[in-house]
LOMIDO-780472 format. One line per 8 residues: number of its first residue (from 0); their letters; for each residue y, z, x of C-alpha. Coordinates in steps of 0.1 Angstrom, whole numbers, plus 5000, padded with zeros to 4 digits. Layout:
! LOMIDO-780472
NUM> a> Y,Z,X | ... $
This chain:
! LOMIDO-780472
0> mtvqqvyi> 6328,2826,7659 | 6351,2797,7652 | 6352,2769,7627 | 6347,2736,7643 | 6346,2708,7618 | 6344,2703,7580 | 6323,2677,7561 | 6341,2669,7528 $
8> ggktlnie> 6345,2639,7506 | 6320,2620,7528 | 6341,2624,7559 | 6339,2647,7590 | 6373,2663,7596 | 6388,2687,7622 | 6404,2717,7604 | 6439,2705,7612 $
16> hidlssql> 6432,2674,7591 | 6425,2694,7560 | 6450,2683,7533 | 6463,2711,7510 | 6476,2686,7486 | 6440,2675,7478 | 6424,2696,7451 | 6390,2690,7466 $
24> hryllyda> 6401,2704,7499 | 6418,2733,7482 | 6387,2741,7462 | 6367,2742,7495 | 6392,2766,7510 | 6392,2788,7478 | 6355,2790,7481 | 6357,2799,7518 $
32> ilsndsti> 6383,2826,7511 | 6372,2841,7478 | 6334,2841,7483 | 6341,2863,7513 | 6342,2901,7518 | 6359,2901,7553 | 6395,2902,7563 | 6417,2902,7594 $
40> vdgkgigd> 6439,2932,7601 | 6463,2933,7631 | 6445,2902,7646 | 6410,2919,7644 | 6383,2906,7621 | 6368,2932,7598 | 6334,2924,7583 | 6308,2897,7589 $
48> ptefalve> 6318,2874,7619 | 6308,2843,7599 | 6331,2853,7570 | 6362,2863,7590 | 6359,2829,7609 | 6364,2813,7575 | 6395,2835,7568 | 6408,2826,7603 $
56> markigld> 6404,2789,7595 | 6424,2793,7563 | 6452,2811,7582 | 6453,2784,7609 | 6458,2758,7581 | 6487,2779,7567 | 6469,2794,7537 | 6476,2831,7530 $
64> dvfirelm> 6442,2846,7521 | 6458,2879,7511 | 6481,2862,7486 | 6453,2841,7472 | 6430,2871,7467 | 6458,2890,7449 | 6466,2860,7428 | 6430,2854,7417 $
72> prleelpf> 6412,2888,7415 | 6374,2887,7416 | 6357,2889,7382 | 6320,2892,7392 | 6298,2887,7423 | 6263,2882,7434 | 6262,2895,7471 | 6245,2876,7498 $
80> dsdrklms> 6209,2886,7506 | 6185,2872,7532 | 6160,2860,7505 | 6184,2839,7484 | 6206,2830,7514 | 6235,2826,7489 | 6266,2845,7478 | 6283,2837,7445 $
88> tkyhlhgv> 6316,2850,7430 | 6334,2843,7398 | 6372,2837,7395 | 6397,2820,7372 | 6407,2788,7390 | 6436,2771,7372 | 6428,2792,7342 | 6391,2781,7341 $
96> ptvltkga> 6363,2806,7348 | 6346,2792,7379 | 6316,2803,7400 | 6322,2798,7438 | 6291,2798,7460 | 6284,2795,7497 | 6251,2796,7516 | 6224,2779,7536 $
104> vdvlldrv> 6226,2741,7532 | 6190,2734,7524 | 6189,2763,7498 | 6222,2754,7481 | 6214,2717,7479 | 6184,2725,7458 | 6207,2740,7432 | 6233,2712,7432 $
112> enirindd> 6235,2686,7404 | 6268,2669,7412 | 6289,2660,7441 | 6327,2657,7442 | 6343,2629,7462 | 6381,2634,7460 | 6388,2636,7423 | 6356,2619,7412 $
120> irplteed> 6326,2640,7402 | 6292,2622,7398 | 6255,2631,7399 | 6241,2639,7433 | 6217,2611,7444 | 6188,2613,7469 | 6209,2592,7492 | 6238,2617,7490 $
128> kktildkn> 6213,2645,7496 | 6199,2627,7527 | 6234,2621,7540 | 6243,2658,7537 | 6211,2669,7553 | 6216,2644,7582 | 6251,2658,7587 | 6237,2693,7587 $
136> tefsnegl> 6211,2683,7614 | 6238,2666,7634 | 6259,2698,7634 | 6228,2720,7641 | 6218,2699,7671 | 6252,2708,7686 | 6243,2745,7682 | 6267,2749,7653 $
144> rvlafayk> 6261,2772,7623 | 6266,2754,7590 | 6274,2767,7556 | 6274,2747,7523 | 6300,2753,7496 | 6297,2745,7459 | 6312,2755,7425 | 6307,2752,7388 $
152> evhdehel> 6329,2759,7358 | 6314,2783,7332 | 6323,2801,7300 | 6339,2835,7301 | 6312,2852,7280 | 6285,2841,7305 | 6276,2870,7328 | 6270,2860,7364 $
160> tleeedgf> 6233,2864,7370 | 6208,2850,7395 | 6198,2824,7369 | 6234,2812,7368 | 6231,2801,7405 | 6222,2765,7395 | 6238,2733,7383 | 6265,2733,7410 $
168> tflglism> 6289,2707,7422 | 6288,2701,7459 | 6321,2705,7478 | 6313,2703,7515 | 6300,2717,7547 | 6318,2739,7572 | 6304,2741,7608 | 6311,2770,7631 $
176> idpprees> 6304,2776,7668 | 6289,2810,7677 | 6289,2806,7715 | 6265,2829,7734 | 6282,2856,7754 | 6287,2845,7790 | 6264,2872,7803 | 6236,2864,7778 $
184> keavedak> 6219,2837,7798 | 6218,2859,7829 | 6205,2888,7807 | 6177,2866,7794 | 6167,2856,7830 | 6168,2893,7840 | 6146,2902,7810 | 6120,2876,7820 $
192> ragirpvm> 6121,2889,7856 | 6114,2923,7842 | 6083,2911,7823 | 6101,2912,7790 | 6096,2883,7766 | 6128,2876,7746 | 6122,2861,7711 | 6150,2849,7687 $
200> itgdhkvt> 6147,2858,7650 | 6175,2845,7629 | 6186,2834,7595 | 6201,2803,7610 | 6188,2767,7606 | 6158,2760,7628 | 6176,2733,7647 | 6207,2755,7653 $
208> ataiarqi> 6186,2784,7664 | 6165,2762,7688 | 6197,2747,7704 | 6212,2781,7711 | 6179,2795,7723 | 6176,2766,7747 | 6211,2772,7760 | 6204,2808,7770 $
216> gifedgdi> 6169,2803,7782 | 6149,2818,7754 | 6134,2785,7743 | 6117,2764,7770 | 6096,2733,7771 | 6062,2740,7755 | 6076,2767,7732 | 6074,2766,7694 $
224> avtgpeld> 6101,2772,7668 | 6089,2781,7632 | 6107,2788,7599 | 6100,2817,7575 | 6082,2794,7550 | 6061,2780,7579 | 6053,2815,7590 | 6043,2825,7554 $
232> amtddeld> 6019,2795,7553 | 6000,2808,7585 | 5971,2831,7583 | 5970,2862,7605 | 5944,2844,7628 | 5966,2813,7630 | 5997,2834,7639 | 5977,2854,7664 $
240> svitkisv> 5966,2822,7682 | 6002,2809,7686 | 6025,2839,7686 | 6028,2840,7724 | 6042,2804,7723 | 6067,2810,7695 | 6102,2817,7709 | 6123,2810,7678 $
248> yarvspen> 6119,2822,7642 | 6145,2807,7618 | 6153,2812,7581 | 6132,2844,7581 | 6128,2871,7555 | 6126,2908,7561 | 6089,2906,7554 | 6086,2880,7581 $
256> kirivdaw> 6102,2903,7607 | 6077,2931,7600 | 6049,2907,7603 | 6062,2893,7637 | 6065,2929,7650 | 6030,2938,7638 | 6014,2907,7653 | 6029,2914,7688 $
264> qkkgfivs> 6018,2951,7685 | 5982,2940,7676 | 5981,2921,7709 | 5989,2953,7728 | 6025,2947,7735 | 6053,2972,7733 | 6079,2957,7709 | 6116,2962,7707 $
272> mtgdgvnd> 6134,2949,7677 | 6172,2944,7672 | 6190,2943,7639 | 6221,2953,7620 | 6215,2949,7583 | 6198,2969,7556 | 6171,2944,7555 | 6164,2949,7592 $
280> apalkkad> 6156,2986,7587 | 6119,2983,7580 | 6113,2961,7611 | 6134,2985,7632 | 6113,3014,7620 | 6080,2994,7626 | 6089,2984,7662 | 6082,3007,7691 $
288> igvamgit> 6119,3007,7700 | 6143,2998,7672 | 6177,2988,7684 | 6206,2988,7660 | 6241,2974,7664 | 6268,3000,7668 | 6297,2978,7657 | 6283,2956,7629 $
296> gtavskda> 6253,2977,7621 | 6248,2994,7588 | 6242,3031,7585 | 6207,3024,7572 | 6198,3002,7603 | 6212,3029,7626 | 6192,3056,7609 | 6160,3036,7613 $
304> aamiltdd> 6166,3027,7650 | 6156,3046,7681 | 6186,3033,7701 | 6221,3021,7691 | 6241,2995,7711 | 6278,3006,7710 | 6289,2971,7722 | 6264,2950,7702 $
312> nfatiika> 6255,2932,7735 | 6220,2920,7744 | 6228,2924,7781 | 6232,2961,7775 | 6196,2964,7766 | 6186,2949,7799 | 6209,2974,7817 | 6192,3002,7798 $
320> vangrnvy> 6158,2989,7809 | 6170,2989,7846 | 6185,3024,7842 | 6153,3037,7826 | 6132,3022,7854 | 6155,3037,7880 | 6153,3071,7865 | 6115,3070,7864 $
328> kniknaik> 6114,3058,7900 | 6137,3086,7912 | 6117,3112,7893 | 6085,3099,7909 | 6101,3098,7944 | 6114,3134,7940 | 6079,3145,7930 | 6065,3127,7960 $
336> fllsgnma> 6090,3145,7982 | 6082,3179,7968 | 6044,3175,7968 | 6041,3159,8003 | 6064,3186,8018 | 6045,3214,8002 | 6012,3198,8011 | 6023,3200,8048 $
344> giisvlyc> 6029,3237,8044 | 5995,3242,8027 | 5976,3222,8053 | 5993,3242,8081 | 5985,3276,8066 | 5949,3266,8057 | 5943,3252,8092 | 5955,3285,8109 $
352> sllalpvp> 5935,3306,8084 | 5902,3287,8091 | 5907,3289,8128 | 5917,3325,8127 | 5951,3317,8143 | 5982,3338,8137 | 6000,3331,8104 | 6024,3301,8110 $
360> fapvhllf> 6050,3312,8085 | 6065,3345,8073 | 6070,3348,8035 | 6107,3346,8040 | 6103,3312,8058 | 6085,3297,8028 | 6112,3312,8005 | 6139,3296,8025 $
368> inlltdsl> 6121,3262,8025 | 6114,3263,7987 | 6149,3274,7976 | 6171,3254,8000 | 6155,3226,8019 | 6133,3216,7990 | 6160,3215,7963 | 6189,3197,7980 $
376> paiaigme> 6170,3165,7991 | 6151,3164,7958 | 6184,3164,7938 | 6198,3137,7961 | 6167,3115,7955 | 6174,3118,7918 | 6208,3103,7924 | 6195,3072,7942 $
384> paekdlln> 6211,3040,7928 | 6189,3012,7915 | 6173,2987,7939 | 6185,2951,7935 | 6149,2938,7929 | 6140,2967,7905 | 6136,2942,7876 | 6111,2921,7895 $
392> drprdpkt> 6085,2948,7890 | 6060,2944,7861 | 6064,2968,7833 | 6042,2998,7839 | 6014,3008,7815 | 6027,3038,7795 | 5992,3053,7796 | 5993,3054,7834 $
400> giltkdfl> 6003,3088,7848 | 6024,3095,7878 | 5995,3107,7899 | 5978,3074,7906 | 5955,3068,7936 | 5982,3051,7956 | 6006,3079,7948 | 5982,3107,7958 $
408> fsvlsqga> 5973,3088,7990 | 6010,3087,8000 | 6014,3124,7992 | 5983,3134,8013 | 5990,3111,8042 | 6027,3119,8045 | 6019,3156,8041 | 5993,3154,8068 $
416> liaaatlc> 6018,3138,8092 | 6044,3165,8087 | 6016,3192,8090 | 6004,3176,8123 | 6040,3178,8137 | 6043,3214,8125 | 6010,3224,8140 | 6019,3208,8173 $
424> afyigldi> 6051,3229,8174 | 6031,3259,8165 | 6006,3254,8194 | 6034,3247,8219 | 6051,3280,8209 | 6019,3299,8209 | 6011,3286,8244 | 6046,3294,8257 $
432> ggsvlast> 6056,3327,8241 | 6031,3340,8216 | 6029,3343,8178 | 6066,3350,8170 | 6078,3319,8190 | 6050,3298,8175 | 6060,3309,8140 | 6097,3302,8147 $
440> mafatlti> 6090,3267,8161 | 6066,3259,8132 | 6092,3270,8106 | 6120,3251,8122 | 6099,3220,8126 | 6086,3220,8090 | 6121,3226,8076 | 6138,3198,8096 $
448> arlfhgfn> 6108,3174,8091 | 6112,3179,8054 | 6149,3172,8056 | 6142,3139,8074 | 6114,3132,8049 | 6140,3131,8021 | 6151,3097,8035 | 6115,3085,8034 $
456> crsrynif> 6112,3093,7997 | 6144,3076,7986 | 6129,3041,7984 | 6098,3021,7989 | 6117,3002,8016 | 6126,3013,8051 | 6160,3031,8056 | 6177,3000,8070 $
464> ksglsknp> 6169,2979,8039 | 6176,3006,8014 | 6208,3015,8032 | 6214,3049,8049 | 6249,3053,8033 | 6240,3038,7999 | 6233,3073,7986 | 6259,3097,8000 $
472> asllafgs> 6242,3126,7983 | 6212,3122,8006 | 6234,3124,8036 | 6251,3155,8022 | 6217,3171,8014 | 6205,3164,8050 | 6237,3177,8066 | 6237,3209,8044 $
480> glvlislv> 6201,3216,8051 | 6206,3211,8088 | 6236,3235,8088 | 6216,3261,8070 | 6186,3260,8093 | 6210,3260,8123 | 6227,3292,8110 | 6193,3309,8107 $
488> mfipflqk> 6183,3298,8142 | 6216,3307,8160 | 6232,3337,8142 | 6216,3370,8154 | 6219,3387,8120 | 6201,3359,8103 | 6175,3357,8131 | 6165,3392,8124 $
496> lfevtpls> 6166,3387,8086 | 6144,3356,8088 | 6121,3369,8115 | 6128,3342,8141 | 6134,3344,8178 | 6161,3324,8198 | 6149,3291,8211 | 6159,3275,8244 $
504> lsqlgtvy> 6174,3240,8246 | 6140,3225,8256 | 6123,3242,8227 | 6150,3230,8203 | 6146,3195,8217 | 6108,3197,8211 | 6114,3210,8175 | 6138,3181,8167 $
512> llafmptl> 6115,3155,8183 | 6084,3167,8165 | 6103,3170,8132 | 6115,3134,8135 | 6081,3119,8144 | 6066,3118,8109 | 6097,3100,8096 | 6095,3075,8125 $
520> viqifksf> 6058,3067,8117 | 6065,3064,8080 | 6095,3041,8086 | 6075,3019,8109 | 6048,3016,8083 | 6073,3006,8056 | 6088,2980,8079 | 6055,2963,8084 $
528> rk> 6041,2967,8049 | 6044,2936,8028 $
């Protein structure tokens, strides 16, 4: 955040034109430095970004904020809060007890009685007030955040109370630019693609908030912006009827934030709320997913949140959504791989049992499949990177389980294809050399078919679109599984241990061809599916 222009003495000035020889200008700078809890250490701002932007402005002009604070120690203070939208402090300026105040323009103007133009102090007129508000609107339309500054001289014996925040003399306005991060516009677009509705809730002026929201794509034609007082004036029914059209809430109170969250939840939406202050904690707790800021966030807000952003970046939330969706997708695909592969074995055994055929697998065969050729591809599927169009999917209903009709159909149909290939190999072996050869060919076919099937379960797209080498772990799992089954098939000691018989080249060719056929059919189906 950076100070742009200053409105003082009826003129709009760039900060380099501020005159330190003018008492009016000095008073404005004193107010900016002293009604301020931030500082800059080793070039890094510590505290609220708005406040250290003011300190940075003073340093650019050549004013030593550290020296001024040591020269004029703070006597009393009334900290800023989101209801008053003001901060007041008390100091001795030129030996006179003085209250310095900064805050929202519209709020502070209601507490101003006089205006200072150079060395002249006179009552604030309605024309003066209109001029100041017009200047505030002008700054706000440019997407600038605006603070008003005022002061008043008091008696030493008067304690600084909330009632004392009145009867001020207006000093001027300071406008600051808080440019959106470069990635925020893209993040908002990604959020909308993902079916997420971003809504801005801010303490800024309505015009400023709308201008920034329009820049990054949150506010579009036909959307509505409302202020906290306007929200307070709405009944629950009125809010319910327009809440889906409201994209910007400005000048809100903590109670407003809770009401906004509650209204969206009543419509059946899952609500995520971001915040950093103590006043945000109730809304963070109320939301389904409270997101606190890790850098600027208070301990209270972090305790109330479900997630903490270590970089305070909205784009990170969208990355988290994409990562979460990808994890869920990979888990679902791994389950599909395991269920469809095991379904093939169940169908094969059940078929042979019903037709009184020899057992297609020895117990050691099933143990080999479950411990080795099941685990490796399933782990590899869990490491599949996110698809580029993952955010185009609509958010899933959290009440919907994994075993949907479409999912079960895929498991059964793909399991049936692998079972058909396995049984074909079993019949060929039975016809050529008896039950041992049939069992060997069925075991080899099922094992290799399931290794191929790992590629099918990586993605909803065919292997050419998803990329064969995009997930090196899947290639490693396939290669490792192929080596293991080859060792079993070719090493005499392992042949005896796993109850298999040597296969001729033609029989091996038949096994590989049949094992590949289910994957070929599934890939062709994926290629033609919309």
